[in-house]
C-alpha positions in Angstrom: -10.3 0.5 39.8 -13.4 -1.5 40.6 -13.8 -4.5 38.3 -17.4 -5.6 37.9 -18.3 -8.9 36.4 -20.2 -8.9 33.1 -23.6 -10.8 32.8 -21.8 -14.1 31.9 -19.8 -13.8 35.2 -16.4 -12.9 33.7 -14.2 -10.0 34.7 -11.7 -10.8 31.8 -13.7 -8.8 29.3 -13.1 -5.6 31.3 -9.4 -6.4 31.5 -9.3 -7.2 27.7 -11.0 -3.9 26.9 -8.5 -2.0 29.1 -5.5 -3.8 27.5 -6.9 -3.1 24.0 -7.3 0.6 24.9 -3.7 0.8 26.2 -2.4 -0.9 23.0 -4.3 1.6 20.9 -3.0 4.5 22.9 0.6 3.2 22.7 0.3 2.8 19.0 -0.9 6.4 18.7 2.0 7.7 20.8 4.4 5.7 18.7 3.0 6.9 15.4 3.1 10.5 16.7 6.7 10.2 17.8 7.6 8.7 14.4 5.9 11.6 12.6 7.8 14.1 14.7 11.1 12.3 14.1 10.4 12.3 10.3 9.7 16.0 10.4 12.8 16.9 12.4 15.0 14.8 10.1 13.5 16.5 7.0 14.0 20.0 8.4 17.6 19.2 9.5 18.5 17.5 6.2 19.4 14.2 7.8 17.7 12.3 5.0 19.2 14.3 2.2 21.9 11.8 1.1 19.7 8.7 1.2 17.0 10.6 -0.7 19.6 11.7 -3.3 20.8 8.1 -3.7 17.3 6.8 -4.1 16.5 9.4 -6.7 19.7 8.8 -8.6 19.1 5.1 -8.8 15.5 5.5 -9.8 15.8 8.3 -12.3 19.3 7.9 -13.6 20.2 4.1 -13.2 23.3 4.3 -15.4 25.0 7.2 -13.7 27.4 7.0 -10.8 26.4 8.1 -7.3 28.8 10.4 -5.6 30.1 9.4 -2.1 28.3 10.8 0.9 31.3 13.1 1.7 31.3 14.5 -1.9 27.5 15.0 -1.7 27.8 17.0 1.5 30.7 19.1 0.2 28.7 20.0 -2.9 25.5 20.7 -0.9 27.3 23.1 1.5 29.2 24.8 -1.3 25.8 25.4 -3.1 24.3 26.8 0.1 27.2 29.1 0.6 27.1 30.3 -3.0 23.3 30.8 -3.0 22.2 31.4 0.6 18.5 32.0 -0.2 16.2 32.2 2.8 17.4 30.1 5.6 18.0 30.6 9.3 21.8 30.1 9.4 
């Protein structure tokens, strides 16, 4: 990489521009990875229990929230009883 000096005689502006570009690219890669992670977690159901708890606390504040173990048992029993369209 050839670094040329700008009219004021400083090569630091080129370096700053390159660093800013790398930071922007890094941010975009990070955001894309976060979006893929979110999507995979939603498809696999990894966020089902925290989503259930947040809904219960927001929509039904006086009701008890079942344990995570009970939640998954009920969810799997429901899926076994009513398979619908799913891959497995």
